[in-house]
Phi, psi and omega in degrees: 000314178298322180298317180294315179298322177297316179298316180296319179293322182289328182275357177082014177252160182280346184093347179277148183293152180295155178296124179245120181298142179297149179295150178276098187295341179300333182287349177270355181259146174222146173269130178268130175246102181283146190218298196220153174221165174220118179271138180283329176262082187299315180294318182296314180293323178299312181293333177264006178068030183245033187256022172287123183244005174254098189253067181297140177177181182215153179208180179226135179240136176236122178273108180270348180214122177222126175211187183294341180271326184178190183226127173259141185211161169236151187210145175210150179177190180212154183203164175273116188272189185296336177268011180066027175253162177278126173249136175249148181217157174199142177190183179227144186207174177212139176230132175278144175283129174242080185086195187286327191247333189260144172228144176220133178183221180188182182220155170258115193236134172265133185228137172228126176200153175294335185285324187255146173048042178054033175083002182267142178299142174210163177245139181217146174276133180235124174281140182227133174245130181233135170251121187259112176274354181100292181279349184201146177237133171258123184248140176232133177232158176235130177242109181287158171294136179207100176047226179279346181296312182209105186292331183231140179289147183208145169258138178241144180234131179209161180249154173239129181240113179298142178291324178235133182272000000 
């Protein structure tokens, strides 16, 4: 201990770490712009009135962990679902990096909408594939048909816009 203090005194430094500016946490936030879906059973969704495929909405994503292997995130938002009702969602997820631009993973998402699961809240795992343009991310998710929770399989597409470039 004395040796370290002596070296610090001899070098003219106080021994305290240099001031490191706090990270700009805004760079971890993205605005989610929900947008489009494609149902695999076109006739089924049309006959049940679940064929809205313009799913406008907005959300917020926060990347709480980012490294060379992947990204951990939390997300919440709302959108106009396939039944043209407002759906709210929130969840936590992780995506592995697959090279420079691609990420693949998923999220455990809580969803509430009159369209799904007879209007009752439920939690579902969702696979998510992302292509990162840098200034914009294109996200694709797949929601399989599963009993009363979701009668028809659907692909969803939405964009992520970082708050800070």
